C-alpha positions as CSV (number, residue, x, y, z in Angstrom):
1,M,0.0,0.0,0.0
2,S,1.2,3.5,-0.6
3,A,2.1,5.7,2.2
4,P,-0.8,7.8,3.5
5,T,-1.6,11.0,1.7
6,V,-1.2,13.6,4.1
7,A,-3.1,16.7,2.6
8,P,-2.5,20.1,4.3
9,R,-4.7,20.5,7.2
10,S,-6.9,23.2,6.3
11,T,-9.3,24.9,8.6
12,A,-12.2,23.2,6.8
13,R,-10.7,19.8,7.3
14,A,-9.8,20.6,10.9
15,L,-13.2,21.6,11.6
16,H,-14.6,18.3,10.0
17,D,-12.4,16.4,12.3
18,V,-14.3,17.7,15.3
19,I,-17.6,18.0,13.7
20,E,-17.8,14.3,12.5
21,P,-17.9,12.6,15.9
22,Y,-20.8,14.8,17.3
23,H,-22.6,14.0,14.0
24,A,-21.9,10.3,14.0
25,V,-23.7,9.4,17.2
26,L,-26.6,9.0,14.6
27,Y,-24.8,5.9,13.0
28,Y,-23.1,4.3,16.1
29,A,-25.0,5.1,19.2
30,P,-27.4,2.1,20.5
31,Q,-29.8,4.9,21.6
32,V,-30.4,6.1,18.2
33,Q,-30.9,2.5,16.8
34,E,-33.4,1.9,19.7
35,A,-35.4,4.9,18.7
36,F,-35.5,3.8,15.1
37,A,-36.5,0.3,16.0
38,D,-39.3,1.7,18.1
39,I,-40.9,3.3,14.7
40,G,-40.4,0.2,12.7
41,L,-37.0,0.6,11.1
42,K,-35.2,-2.7,11.8
43,G,-31.8,-3.3,11.0
44,M,-28.7,-1.2,10.8
45,W,-29.2,-0.1,7.1
46,R,-32.8,1.0,7.3
47,G,-31.6,3.3,10.2
48,Y,-28.6,4.5,8.4
49,F,-30.6,5.3,5.0
50,G,-33.6,6.3,6.6
51,G,-32.0,8.4,9.1
52,R,-29.6,10.1,6.9
53,A,-32.1,10.7,4.0
54,A,-35.3,11.6,5.9
55,P,-34.7,15.4,5.4
56,L,-35.1,14.9,1.6
57,G,-38.5,13.3,2.1
58,P,-39.3,9.8,0.5
59,A,-36.6,10.0,-1.9
60,P,-36.3,6.9,-4.2
61,A,-33.3,4.5,-4.1
62,A,-31.8,6.2,-7.2
63,V,-31.5,9.5,-5.7
64,V,-30.2,8.1,-2.4
65,T,-27.4,6.3,-4.4
66,A,-26.4,9.3,-6.3
67,L,-26.1,11.6,-3.3
68,F,-24.4,9.1,-1.0
69,H,-22.0,8.1,-3.9
70,H,-19.9,5.3,-2.5
71,F,-22.4,2.6,-1.8
72,K,-23.4,-0.1,-4.0
73,P,-26.8,0.5,-5.6
74,S,-28.3,-2.9,-4.7
75,L,-27.2,-2.2,-0.9
76,V,-29.1,0.9,-1.0
77,A,-32.1,-0.8,-2.7
78,R,-32.4,-3.3,0.2
79,A,-33.6,-0.3,2.5
80,V,-34.9,2.3,0.0
81,P,-37.9,2.7,-0.6
82,S,-39.0,0.1,2.0
83,V,-37.8,2.5,4.7
84,W,-40.4,4.9,3.7
85,E,-43.2,2.2,3.9
86,A,-42.0,1.4,7.5
87,A,-41.9,4.9,8.8
88,L,-42.8,8.5,7.4
89,P,-39.8,10.8,6.9
90,D,-41.2,13.2,9.7
91,D,-41.5,10.4,12.1
92,I,-37.9,9.4,11.3
93,L,-36.7,12.8,11.8
94,T,-38.5,12.9,15.3
95,A,-37.0,9.6,16.2
96,R,-33.4,10.5,15.1
97,L,-33.5,13.5,17.4
98,T,-34.9,11.4,20.2
99,G,-32.0,9.0,19.7
100,V,-29.4,11.5,19.5
101,D,-30.7,13.3,22.7
102,A,-30.6,10.0,24.7
103,A,-27.1,9.2,23.2
104,L,-25.5,12.5,23.9
105,R,-26.8,12.6,27.4
106,A,-25.4,9.1,28.0
107,L,-22.0,10.2,26.5
108,L,-21.6,13.5,27.9
109,G,-23.7,13.8,31.0
110,D,-24.3,17.0,32.6
111,T,-22.1,18.6,29.8
112,V,-24.9,18.8,27.5
113,D,-26.5,21.6,29.6
114,G,-23.4,23.3,30.3
115,P,-22.2,26.7,28.8
116,D,-19.7,25.3,26.3
117,I,-22.4,23.3,24.5
118,A,-24.6,26.5,24.4
119,E,-21.7,28.4,22.9
120,A,-20.8,26.0,20.4
121,A,-24.4,25.6,19.2
122,S,-24.6,29.3,18.7
123,L,-21.4,29.3,16.7
124,A,-22.2,26.2,14.5
125,V,-25.7,27.8,13.6
126,A,-24.0,30.8,12.7
127,A,-21.7,28.8,10.4
128,G,-24.2,26.6,9.1
129,A,-26.2,29.7,8.0
130,A,-23.6,30.5,5.5
131,C,-23.9,27.2,3.8
132,G,-25.2,27.8,0.4
133,A,-27.9,25.6,-1.2
134,P,-26.9,25.5,-4.8
135,G,-25.2,21.9,-5.6
136,R,-25.8,21.0,-2.0
137,P,-29.0,18.8,-1.7
138,L,-28.1,17.1,1.6
139,G,-26.9,20.2,3.1
140,A,-29.9,22.2,1.9
141,A,-32.4,19.7,3.1
142,N,-30.8,19.8,6.7
143,A,-30.6,23.5,6.8
144,A,-34.4,23.7,6.0
145,L,-35.2,21.7,9.2
146,A,-36.3,23.8,12.2
147,L,-33.6,24.1,14.9
148,P,-34.2,22.3,18.2
149,E,-34.8,24.3,21.3
150,A,-32.2,22.3,23.3
151,P,-28.6,23.6,22.9
152,H,-27.1,20.2,22.5
153,L,-29.6,19.3,19.8
154,R,-29.3,22.7,18.1
155,L,-25.5,22.0,17.9
156,W,-26.3,18.3,16.4
157,Q,-28.5,19.9,13.8
158,A,-26.0,22.5,12.9
159,V,-23.1,20.3,12.6
160,T,-25.2,17.8,10.6
161,T,-25.8,20.6,8.1
162,L,-22.2,21.5,7.9
163,R,-21.2,17.7,7.7
164,E,-23.6,17.0,4.8
165,Y,-22.8,20.4,2.9
166,R,-19.0,19.3,3.1
167,G,-20.3,15.8,1.9
168,D,-22.1,17.3,-1.1
169,G,-19.0,19.0,-2.0
170,H,-17.1,15.7,-1.6
171,V,-19.3,14.1,-4.2
172,A,-18.9,16.9,-6.6
173,A,-15.0,16.5,-6.4
174,L,-15.3,12.9,-6.9
175,T,-17.6,13.5,-9.9
176,H,-15.1,16.1,-11.2
177,A,-12.3,13.1,-10.8
178,E,-14.5,10.8,-13.0
179,W,-14.6,8.2,-10.3
180,D,-17.5,5.9,-9.6
181,G,-18.1,4.7,-6.1
182,V,-15.8,1.6,-6.0
183,E,-12.9,3.7,-7.7
184,A,-13.4,6.2,-5.0
185,L,-12.9,3.7,-2.4
186,V,-10.0,1.9,-4.0
187,T,-8.1,5.2,-4.3
188,I,-8.6,6.2,-0.7
189,T,-7.6,2.8,0.7
190,A,-4.7,2.9,-1.6
191,A,-3.9,6.4,-0.1
192,G,-4.0,5.1,3.5
193,G,-7.1,6.9,4.4
194,E,-9.2,3.7,4.7
195,V,-8.8,-0.1,5.3
196,R,-10.2,-2.2,2.5
197,S,-11.4,-5.1,4.8
198,S,-13.6,-2.5,6.6
199,I,-14.8,-0.2,3.9
200,Q,-15.4,-2.6,1.1
201,A,-17.9,-4.6,3.1
202,R,-19.6,-1.6,4.6
203,R,-20.2,0.0,1.2
204,G,-21.5,-3.6,-0.4
205,W,-18.9,-4.1,-3.1
206,T,-17.6,-7.5,-4.0
207,D,-14.1,-8.8,-4.5
208,E,-14.8,-8.9,-8.3
209,E,-16.3,-5.4,-8.5
210,W,-13.3,-4.2,-6.4
211,A,-10.9,-5.9,-8.7
212,E,-12.7,-4.4,-11.8
213,G,-12.4,-0.9,-10.1
214,E,-8.8,-1.3,-9.7
215,R,-8.3,-2.4,-13.3
216,R,-10.1,0.7,-14.5
217,L,-7.8,2.8,-12.4
218,R,-4.6,0.8,-13.8
219,D,-6.0,1.5,-17.2
220,R,-6.1,5.2,-16.6
221,G,-2.5,5.3,-15.1
222,L,-3.8,5.9,-11.4
223,L,-2.8,2.5,-9.9
224,D,0.1,0.4,-10.4
225,S,0.3,-3.3,-10.6
226,A,0.9,-3.6,-6.8
227,G,-2.2,-1.8,-5.8
228,D,-0.4,1.4,-5.0
229,L,-1.2,4.9,-6.3
230,T,1.3,6.0,-9.0
231,P,2.3,9.5,-8.9
232,G,-0.5,10.6,-11.2
233,G,-3.1,8.8,-8.9
234,R,-1.8,10.2,-5.8
235,A,-1.9,13.7,-7.6
236,A,-5.4,13.1,-8.4
237,R,-6.5,11.9,-5.0
238,D,-4.7,14.8,-3.3
239,A,-6.6,17.2,-5.8
240,V,-9.9,15.6,-4.6
241,E,-9.2,16.3,-1.0
242,A,-8.1,19.7,-1.8
243,L,-11.1,20.4,-3.8
244,T,-13.4,19.0,-1.0
245,D,-11.6,21.3,1.6
246,R,-12.2,24.4,-0.9
247,F,-15.9,23.6,-1.5
248,A,-16.3,23.4,2.4
249,S,-14.6,26.7,3.2
250,A,-17.6,29.0,2.9
251,P,-19.0,28.7,6.5
252,W,-15.7,29.0,8.0
253,N,-14.8,32.2,6.0
254,A,-18.1,33.5,7.0
255,L,-17.6,32.8,10.7
256,G,-14.2,34.2,10.7
257,A,-10.9,32.9,12.2
258,Q,-11.4,33.8,15.8
259,R,-14.8,32.5,16.1
260,T,-14.0,29.2,14.0
261,H,-11.0,28.7,16.3
262,R,-13.3,29.1,19.4
263,L,-15.6,26.5,18.0
264,Y,-12.8,24.1,17.3
265,T,-11.5,24.5,21.0
266,L,-15.0,23.9,22.4
267,L,-15.7,20.8,20.1
268,Q,-12.3,19.0,20.3
269,P,-12.6,17.6,24.1
270,I,-16.4,16.7,23.2
271,A,-15.4,14.9,19.9
272,E,-12.6,13.0,21.7
273,R,-14.9,12.0,24.5
274,I,-17.5,10.6,21.8
275,V,-15.0,8.7,19.9
276,H,-13.9,7.0,23.0
277,G,-17.2,6.5,24.5
278,L,-18.7,4.8,21.3
279,G,-15.4,3.3,19.9
280,I,-16.0,5.2,16.7
281,P,-13.4,4.2,13.9
282,L,-12.3,7.8,13.5
283,P,-9.1,9.5,14.6
284,V,-9.1,11.7,17.6
285,A,-8.8,15.4,16.4
286,A,-5.7,17.3,17.4
287,K,-5.9,19.5,20.6
288,T,-5.4,22.6,18.8
289,L,-6.8,23.9,15.3
290,G,-3.1,24.4,14.0
291,G,-2.0,21.1,15.4
């Protein structure tokens, strides 16, 4: 495998590092899965696709596949549109906040009612207000939702908007690179950013489909016979990451350096606590924004 690609740690990437764990309780916290099960969403994938896509309304599988990009279409189709038959999108949105509330209270205790969460929520809401809608369907769908009253849930909804806004931009960057879902995963594992044994199965691709993706990348001069990125492949992967960061920069530019730094400082210990508390397979963000 190639040595990991280390992109410059831009402000947008650093904020993503502390935002992602707070958002990711949606996928990893048992309280969320229980809330989904209570409304009829049985199984991990119904909860994942329903919980993440519900802001769009009852979107068909083709739309969810297009917006989520990395997933094999047949994996999406196992959950969508049957998830909308099990529960209405509005009911799923209510259940996800119920589950997130219980999860954050279990993970963070009295911190959820403290001043740091309230301050972080105010800053994240301000950043989220600068997320433009054009070309950002998941970001826009989340931004259109009413903000909850409780500060820890306002923070969760705001960082979810920011996270999906960034994700929409990442899909645009992958599309610009002309990589389909499996090719994108092959390149990120070759760059050292993911582990194939984990990500391939979670995205639904077979060994044969993975090998075909590798072959297509070799034919384009992006992958060598050992499965490592060529210099051109590394440059292409770096360009995707740089473009993703560029596309994600607007809310942080609008918030300003001082308030962005403050939000990072507030979220870093909370993110670290969540990563450890749930055993989320995410790196712990650096202690400081410039770290």
